[in-house]
C-alpha positions as CSV (number, residue, x, y, z in Angstrom):
1,X,0.0,0.0,0.0
2,X,1.2,3.5,-0.9
3,X,2.2,5.1,2.4
4,X,0.8,8.5,1.4
5,X,-2.9,7.4,1.2
6,X,-5.3,4.8,2.5
7,X,-8.1,3.7,0.2
8,X,-11.2,2.1,1.7
9,X,-14.2,0.7,-0.2
10,X,-17.5,1.0,1.5
11,X,-19.1,-0.7,-1.6
12,X,-17.0,-3.9,-1.4
13,X,-20.1,-6.1,-1.5
14,X,-21.0,-4.8,-5.0
15,X,-17.8,-3.2,-6.4
16,X,-14.2,-4.2,-6.8
17,X,-11.8,-1.3,-7.2
18,X,-8.6,-2.0,-9.1
19,X,-5.8,0.4,-8.1
20,X,-2.7,1.4,-10.0
21,X,-0.4,3.9,-8.4
22,X,2.3,5.2,-10.8
23,X,5.1,7.1,-9.0
24,X,7.9,9.2,-10.3
25,X,6.7,9.7,-13.8
26,X,9.0,11.7,-16.0
27,X,7.4,14.2,-18.4
28,X,8.9,12.6,-21.5
29,X,6.8,9.8,-23.1
30,X,8.3,6.9,-25.0
31,X,7.8,6.9,-28.8
32,X,4.8,5.4,-30.5
33,X,1.9,6.1,-28.1
34,X,-0.3,8.1,-30.5
35,X,0.3,5.6,-33.3
36,X,-0.4,2.7,-30.9
37,X,-3.8,4.2,-29.9
38,X,-4.8,5.1,-33.5
39,X,-3.9,1.6,-34.7
40,X,-5.6,-0.3,-31.9
41,X,-8.8,1.9,-32.2
42,X,-9.0,1.0,-35.9
43,X,-8.6,-2.7,-35.0
44,X,-11.4,-2.5,-32.4
45,X,-13.7,-0.8,-34.8
46,X,-13.2,-3.5,-37.4
47,X,-13.6,-6.3,-34.8
48,X,-16.9,-4.9,-33.4
49,X,-18.3,-3.2,-36.5
50,X,-21.7,-4.9,-36.1
51,X,-22.1,-5.1,-32.3
52,X,-21.6,-3.7,-28.9
53,X,-18.7,-5.5,-27.2
54,X,-20.0,-8.0,-24.6
55,X,-17.9,-6.5,-21.8
56,X,-20.1,-3.4,-21.6
57,X,-22.9,-5.5,-20.2
58,X,-20.9,-5.8,-16.9
59,X,-20.6,-2.0,-16.6
60,X,-24.3,-1.7,-17.3
61,X,-25.1,-4.3,-14.6
62,X,-22.9,-2.3,-12.2
63,X,-24.9,0.9,-12.9
64,X,-28.2,-0.9,-12.6
65,X,-27.2,-2.3,-9.2
66,X,-27.2,1.3,-8.0
67,X,-30.5,2.0,-9.7
68,X,-28.8,4.1,-12.4
69,X,-30.1,3.8,-16.0
70,X,-26.9,3.2,-18.1
71,X,-28.7,4.3,-21.2
72,X,-29.2,7.8,-19.7
73,X,-26.0,8.0,-17.7
74,X,-23.5,5.9,-19.6
75,X,-20.3,4.4,-18.2
76,X,-17.4,6.5,-19.6
77,X,-16.0,3.5,-21.4
78,X,-19.2,2.8,-23.4
79,X,-19.7,6.5,-24.1
80,X,-16.2,6.6,-25.6
81,X,-16.8,3.4,-27.6
82,X,-20.0,4.8,-29.1
83,X,-18.1,8.0,-30.1
84,X,-15.4,5.9,-31.8
85,X,-17.8,3.7,-33.6
86,X,-19.6,6.7,-35.0
87,X,-16.3,7.9,-36.5
88,X,-16.1,10.9,-34.3
89,X,-12.8,12.2,-33.2
90,X,-11.3,10.3,-30.2
91,X,-10.9,13.0,-27.5
92,X,-7.3,14.1,-26.8
93,X,-6.6,15.7,-23.4
94,X,-3.1,14.7,-22.4
95,X,-1.1,11.5,-23.0
96,X,-2.0,10.1,-19.5
97,X,-5.7,10.6,-20.1
98,X,-5.5,9.5,-23.8
99,X,-4.0,6.2,-22.9
100,X,-6.4,5.6,-20.0
101,X,-9.4,6.4,-22.3
102,X,-8.1,4.0,-24.9
103,X,-7.7,1.3,-22.2
104,X,-11.3,1.8,-21.1
105,X,-12.5,1.1,-24.6
106,X,-10.1,-1.9,-25.0
107,X,-11.2,-3.5,-21.8
108,X,-14.8,-2.2,-21.7
109,X,-14.7,-1.0,-18.1
110,X,-14.7,2.5,-16.6
111,X,-11.5,4.1,-15.3
112,X,-10.7,7.0,-13.1
113,X,-7.4,8.9,-13.4
114,X,-6.2,11.4,-10.8
115,X,-3.2,13.5,-9.8
116,X,-2.1,12.2,-6.4
117,X,-0.6,15.6,-5.7
118,X,-4.1,17.1,-5.7
119,X,-5.7,14.5,-3.5
120,X,-6.1,15.5,0.2
121,X,-5.9,12.8,2.9
122,X,-7.4,9.3,2.6
123,X,-9.8,8.0,0.0
124,X,-13.1,6.3,0.4
125,X,-15.5,4.8,-2.2
126,X,-19.2,5.2,-1.4
127,X,-22.6,6.4,-2.7
128,X,-23.3,10.0,-3.6
129,X,-25.7,12.0,-1.4
130,X,-28.6,14.1,-2.6
131,X,-27.2,17.4,-3.8
132,X,-23.6,16.2,-3.9
133,X,-21.7,17.2,-7.0
134,X,-18.4,18.6,-8.4
135,X,-17.1,20.5,-11.3
136,X,-16.3,18.1,-14.0
137,X,-13.7,17.9,-16.8
138,X,-15.2,19.8,-19.8
139,X,-18.5,19.7,-18.0
140,X,-20.2,22.3,-15.7
141,X,-21.5,20.3,-12.8
142,X,-21.6,16.5,-12.3
143,X,-24.4,15.3,-10.1
144,X,-23.5,12.4,-7.8
145,X,-26.8,11.5,-6.1
146,X,-27.0,7.7,-5.8
147,X,-23.9,7.1,-7.9
148,X,-20.6,5.5,-7.1
149,X,-18.3,8.2,-5.8
150,X,-14.7,8.6,-4.6
151,X,-14.0,11.1,-1.9
152,X,-11.0,12.6,-0.1
153,X,-10.9,14.9,2.9
154,X,-11.8,17.8,0.6
155,X,-14.9,16.1,-0.8
156,X,-15.9,14.0,-3.9
157,X,-13.6,13.8,-6.9
158,X,-14.4,10.8,-9.1
159,X,-17.0,8.4,-10.4
160,X,-17.2,5.9,-13.3
161,X,-18.9,8.4,-15.6
162,X,-17.0,11.6,-15.2
163,X,-14.1,12.8,-13.0
164,X,-13.6,16.1,-11.3
165,X,-11.6,19.0,-12.6
166,X,-10.0,19.4,-9.1
167,X,-8.0,16.2,-9.2
168,X,-7.4,16.0,-13.0
169,X,-3.9,15.1,-14.4
170,X,-1.8,17.6,-16.3
171,X,1.2,17.1,-18.6
172,X,3.6,17.7,-15.7
173,X,1.9,15.3,-13.2
174,X,4.4,13.1,-11.5
175,X,2.3,10.7,-9.4
176,X,-0.9,9.2,-10.7
177,X,-3.8,7.3,-9.1
178,X,-5.7,5.1,-11.5
179,X,-8.9,3.4,-10.4
180,X,-10.6,0.6,-12.4
181,X,-14.3,0.0,-11.6
182,X,-15.3,-3.7,-11.7
183,X,-18.4,-5.6,-10.9
184,X,-17.8,-7.7,-7.8
185,X,-15.7,-10.8,-8.6
186,X,-15.2,-10.0,-12.3
187,X,-13.2,-13.0,-13.5
188,X,-11.0,-10.7,-15.8
189,X,-10.2,-8.2,-13.1
190,X,-6.6,-9.3,-12.3
191,X,-5.7,-9.7,-16.0
192,X,-7.1,-6.3,-16.9
193,X,-5.4,-4.6,-13.9
194,X,-2.0,-6.2,-14.7
195,X,-2.1,-5.5,-18.4
196,X,-3.1,-1.9,-17.7
197,X,0.0,-1.4,-15.6
198,X,2.2,-3.1,-18.2
199,X,0.9,-0.9,-21.0
200,X,1.4,2.3,-19.0
201,X,5.0,1.2,-18.2
202,X,5.6,0.5,-21.8
203,X,4.8,4.0,-22.9
204,X,5.8,6.1,-19.9
205,X,9.0,6.4,-17.9
206,X,7.7,5.4,-14.5
207,X,9.9,4.9,-11.4
208,X,7.5,2.6,-9.5
209,X,4.1,1.0,-10.0
210,X,1.9,-0.4,-7.2
211,X,-1.2,-2.5,-8.0
212,X,-3.9,-3.9,-5.7
213,X,-7.6,-4.3,-5.1
214,X,-9.9,-2.8,-2.5
């Protein structure tokens, strides 16, 4: 466990959180990331040209278990896939976000990505309260009522649909918290978490990676 934070999961009966902590990231990125994303997205579009990938059903089940309609409030991974399938431009934010967005489409689950330097105190996963919200990334206000939500001592900062602006990564971020939102006991969770870490280390110069579940 990273000695800077403690992560607790009050939703552990319904949700498994996969955690990657990437420490000591250098600004420079290894060659080939943009080309890798573009090629892999093209391959995914060809593979699933006629159907919605099966893995998204798990994300939908996760949302429904919290009485959230996934056709009105889509998991971020499915929303991105639908954008790609329509031929719309894949969103480019920074290379950390771009790779995480691609991985969410590849593995068909929702990811959260946060700058550890902006997180205050320990982290808890719980359910959003009525009226609870935050300023989103490229969105005005994200409502959290009844939704899965990550909180630190300063308040909420993440959920499977849209993360907060407050803890978002930047090009000079050095330490990253990545959260993968799984249905409880997803049989692919360890494979996906491990491969995610391997791909990040393939394209970024990272001093240390720590991976675990809560």
